[in-house]
C-alpha positions, 0 to 999 in steps of 0.5 A, spaced: 603 788 637 607 790 642 602 794 648 606 796 653 613 795 654 616 795 662 624 796 662 630 800 664 630 808 660 637 807 656 637 814 652 633 820 652 633 825 645 627 831 644 622 826 642 624 819 642 627 815 649 631 807 648 628 803 652 632 796 654 627 790 655 631 784 657 637 787 653 632 788 647 633 796 645 626 799 644 626 807 639 620 809 643 617 816 640 613 820 645 609 827 646 612 832 649 607 832 655 609 824 656 617 826 655 617 831 660 613 826 666 619 820 664 625 818 668 632 819 668 637 815 663 638 808 668 631 809 670 626 803 670 620 806 666 613 803 662 609 805 657 602 803 653 605 802 646 602 803 639 605 800 633 606 804 626 607 799 621 609 802 614 611 799 608 617 803 609 616 803 617 616 800 624 616 806 629 612 805 637 610 811 639 609 811 647 604 813 653 603 813 660 596 811 659 592 807 656 587 814 654 592 818 651 594 812 647 587 811 645 586 818 643 592 817 638 588 812 636 583 815 634 587 821 632 590 817 626 584 815 624 582 823 622 584 823 614 590 827 614 592 826 622 599 821 621 602 821 627 607 827 627 600 831 628 597 826 633 603 827 638 603 835 636 595 834 638 597 830 644 604 835 646 599 840 646 593 838 650 594 832 653 589 827 653 584 830 658 585 837 653 583 834 648 577 830 651 574 836 653 576 839 646 573 834 642 566 834 647 565 841 646 566 842 639 572 847 640 577 846 634 580 852 635 584 848 641 585 842 637 588 849 631 593 850 638 598 844 636 604 846 631 602 843 623 595 843 625 590 847 620 583 850 622 580 845 617 584 839 620 582 841 626 573 841 624 574 835 620 577 831 628 572 835 632 566 833 627 570 825 627 570 824 633 565 827 637 561 822 639 567 818 640 570 822 646 565 821 651 567 813 650 575 815 652 574 820 657 569 813 661 575 809 660 577 813 666 571 811 670 571 805 668 580 803 669 579 807 675 574 801 678 578 795 675 584 798 679 579 798 686 581 807 686 574 809 691 572 816 688 570 820 694 563 822 696 561 830 695 559 833 701 553 835 700 547 830 702 544 833 697 548 831 691 549 824 693 542 822 694 542 825 686 547 821 684 545 815 687 539 811 682 538 805 679 545 806 675 549 809 680 555 805 678 554 810 670 554 816 673 560 813 678 564 812 671 562 819 668 563 822 676 570 819 676 572 822 668 570 829 669 574 830 676 579 827 673 579 833 667 580 837 673 573 839 675 571 839 682 568 834 685 561 837 688 560 841 681 561 835 677 557 831 681 551 836 681 551 836 673 552 828 672 546 828 678 542 834 673 544 830 667 540 824 669 534 827 672 533 830 665 534 823 662 542 822 660 543 814 662 549 811 659 556 814 661 558 817 654 551 820 654 552 823 660 559 826 660 557 829 654 551 833 658 555 834 664 560 837 661 555 842 657 552 843 664 559 845 666 561 850 660 562 857 662 556 861 660 557 867 655 
């Protein structure tokens, strides 16, 4: 299994690139968002990859983050969602947008992707909703593994609320939420409230905090 490629970008098309790795060229298909951040021809590039194997086809898909790769893998477990549909969803929403939409049950956001109908969008939400928080938690786990420090909130009360015995779990949830673009103070308050209401593991904390952060009608 080819899980990652690092080499020189030789060629760019609309939906794929050719990467030279030690003299061997790999054609890698990417979402529109990933294509937008890749360098130009001749420059160094590194992508996480997923290999699609069929009787008549071998196809590599590339991702800038492991979270994007994991969403691609999960999306393709939903009946009716193939590689093309997965790429369309990731192109429209990005991995963070997919995390929000699936966790909050917003199938209309999924339906906005090209070629995705309402029934398929609803299936994506229903089948993956319980798995979304674990994918989001990968952000916090990866940040911790790479030695990244989550900035402390300015409010001292929030600091006290986010530091009981399971502080590492809450830190992972907080990191995942801030990676989604939520303000640190708002995310910390939501995590603290979720923990106070009984959520304990990272996935449950993220799910509960997202509900608290969701706009109120």
